Steps between C-alpha positions, in 0.01 A plus 500: 500500500731301721407155626549607861280817454231308323496232760468735785226690313289200400547261790169591646327488162534124488216491761292780343445860585224764480404638156656834415307815391647442150373149493148603595474698179674242278357379165288186513693173502553318174582139454802287443347162573775262374877518474489620143202734564225276354460162323683621197814560705541838322673674796327807379222699683282680249301675769775700668433880457678647815861421433595597138782634302415843653597402862668150493842650539401700803345236723566512873531236764173405665528206727640146535425160619786312664511128508590299814855386536568132486825308512398251228208392287395518150252792504567861421305803374379510138293769313156532654165435350200721582126559450237698672755711699652179654855415420639145568863464560715190576772536758759284674235339725201475278288776350260778610229731375557879518309815414661584162475873565608531856714187567283405802511120554160344502578136558783254464560126456821356663626183319760231569790681343717196459237308305408741225638732234371855452133457399351602166193717579201603297176673579196319360168667577485515879772236539869524539645183336841384618724239323778389736769253380678293757855617570816291478375202298674493163364168366139507637374851579117542565268787510227606744236703334287699754227762465451757783223749562668819363327714767580288819773246394278216598566172309220413254652183348835326437630229269828332454661400157780242469693738282625854546325815365777718348223690311150609585228685314144582588243549227141406428438422880760222490857469613771334273831395654800339324829343595686182510729286713729208425185297398320717246373844398135557568229777466202487733196721498274550804173668565538843665203462727578178676840366367340206320746353233340555159776341286867407497738426211839338527813551285416867424664808648345848591797715423351832640206631693296566177147459390383664167117538522471169682758322294816338629805432270687194640840362381507118438866429577665459156163414344371847403241717672127479561243762582214396734189640651583605861167384637450162329850406377366451150761520232452802276808477272850357493824549327829332451693820610626498866371832632602657824217732591588831679171710488183575305388837373236678723221403262596133517535482127866419474747272693845659519742205488863407443671191361843319533651739232450798728242660271185672640162424321142611506248224453131545442334363804208346323690270267874531556589666172834697512426873466864608515843421641815699595849421614701639776223541748452152664779321666684198354273251686175672378406673816433879492462778755202707385234749568210551249255780466229555231752607244853408588715224641782613737774249548809483706789315334831516674580870528242604241149634558319446172151628372333300216158563328265219622327471160801445283799459735694798345743666731406841628775590726807340670674637805823345636601516876881434525504440871332166534213271359147596543211320668141466390341827398168644626280743308246735647399860440714530178818411702725190459662392827794250493734394789869500426654187654617584861427864431239768426166494348507689163203689376449568136239672279312224331460705179876548425701335777636829627605528866254659746748546791787743549654268761414147590242514783375147589773249587560146623226347289457134435242358262246720318319806629134521567308818418136540614290740695738790416785322686816332404585175694855347485665243722854386560395162634452628857376860492201618291545879422202706377545825311235761426462815299 
């Protein structure tokens, strides 16, 4: 689909449109409440039943949301979050709520585009939580953490933190944010209902948006790692190993982490014991690009898409794409989706890694895909495209 054609087709959709006949008979909406699906940052939707290996390669274009045009600023589209048939999407001027089935805009918040970066969003009960870092300050960035009424967009509470929030995870009715500036790294946890600060800890780093059954795994900057209770901050266990957490399994029983050697590990979330390790999956700095379902880990490493057994780390399949490196995978309905850098979204059967498409269908994809409510949502940073069976 050409950029010009898409722009002409979807221009009106940025301000909403009437539901179609197809949308009126759509499946009930499912949730994708945080950037990685839920508090485990699994990037896997276990409830998707509409888009499967049977029809993923035959999806058709549904509708789009086109962001406003701005000459400068720090904000852009990122993958949406959604709950209760509402979809929340950042854009170049702020963010807005849409009907996730029809694309009709429900409300929007316009922000000072020169003051903030693209917000991190999460749905928490009846609230939409936004973490907005200040734009342009390298040495002393701050964050404004605000909760809005998810139905109306009305502000419920707002707090400021004298440190950025590069990561945010919502679990156990609290909001944990982490990030550092030239002064220090700090993790702070706030009560969801009113934004009250529950605890804060300095000289630790939250390396991803991950909570494993209410446990946070924090890096201590060259002094090992520590697991804490997300609600109280109480230390649960510690280790001399410097872990870089990437995700948890859906049950919250394992942290999936990397280390400075580039190995990937599974740790027991209850006590930190190493369950297995494998090389060639994490990057050299210990970070990893993953999706995790109940039985497997799907990892993008350079041009490889790899499936591992979540219980023992054994490799199940390995597919290589010669064209360009892959972005973060998404798993839903037995399908693995992974964006090729500056290219197409590949769709593979989660069982064996085999291709589900005769020809590439979904192009110009940045960041990971979101699959919910029987719909595939992808963005290129300015246009959100939605594909349906």
